[in-house]
Phi, psi and omega in degrees: 000312177306310179306315181298312180303317186293314191292313176302319179292319176301316183288322175303311191292310184300316186297326179295310179308313181300328179267018177266166168289143173064056186296328178308309185292308184304317173298327178295308177307318178300310183295321172307318177293325179289320172293326189285319175305311178295327177292318175285322175299318178295316181304314180289334190304314181302315185290325178297320185286318172307321193274319195225000182065182181300315181306311181296327176286331172301313180300312185296316175297333177294316185273330186302320181295342181297340185295335178288342182301322187283347173284339179309329183292341185274349179279150179289150177290346175199158181295332184298337188290310192245006187305137179236088190287129178301156182291339184254010176291140179215173182250093180293159174292164181309315184298320181291316177293317169310319178293326176298315186292320177306320189296312180299320173303304185294313176308314173281344172288326176304305190297321183293325187292314189278312187300328187288336185251004186301320183299311185294324180291329176298315181291311176299338176273004178104004178263141178280169190302317180304313179300318172299313181297317180297310177312308176302311179301319180292323183298327177298312175285341171285330173296329169301310180305309181304317176297317180292323173303308180301321178296315188285322183277326182061217174265027188298330176242034181077197177248328182307307184297311186290331180286324173305305184301310187291322177286311183292325175299327183285334180292313188309304186297336182294330182301342187266002187262002186274322181261189170281143184215169188267163181292319177309308188291319178301316180298325178292312182297314185284329171306307186290322181304310183290325174297317182283325173302307192276350166280323182288314180320303182296322174300321175295315181300308183298317177298324179294323180290330181283347179277349190201114185295335184276347175096352181295330182295333183289319178302310176300318181301319182288311181304315174299323179302303182303318181303311187294321179296324183286321184260351173305315178294327178295320184288327176295309180308327175292335178261352189288137182229103175065226173260015175273105184266017178292329183289317177306311176302311185292321178295316177304309178300324179293312177297328174291317177301319182291318181295323177298320168299312177299317184287338181303309186297320174298321185290319178289323175294329179285331179288323171298321184286326186285333179277339191302000000 
């Protein structure tokens, strides 16, 4: 039930951002805010457990969303009232739109495959638990930097170049996770990976918004994103062999490459039509 409510709210909020002016920048700010909330949440969680226990933490998370209720009156009653279609937004054909949604599914499948096992990959590579935790915490803040970079740059250089840099840049650090490594190396790898992922995410969402003037494609793309994150760890578990995480890393790399190949045709088609 919680997942159903969360899925509806995430889809609606992402769609609203996709229908604003300059969605690249606004998605960057949105993701940076979410990551900041998550980083401080992880930091405060041990103290919260000690102070109020699991029951208190659950009550907090149940009550916290209620602070959004007074803000609802500021939202338009429908998207058609306030939609600000980007100047480069086009209506792609059904095949290219399907390819765009498939991009989100495969990209976040890769993300689900890798992220769910990064902690265990660090332990298997010879880093102790505290070193792994430190690396992942640092990567969270670097992820905020990646999202803010996307917000600052926006579509100044188009979307093709940032998407290529982000997706391929996320693959590169994974190549260093096959052998044993130090805590510093692990922190650098997961930091670069998280930076690239969170720089890519706003551009992917903004690209989805530019493929469909009505904003419906963003809803489908977010659904594919959440599906990928949900089933990615299960797929990784199917290929996992004992404590050897090499297959998991390889699967993540392959899926990221596939997502890169899938996103190129709709991005190039959108650019041609927008210039056209």
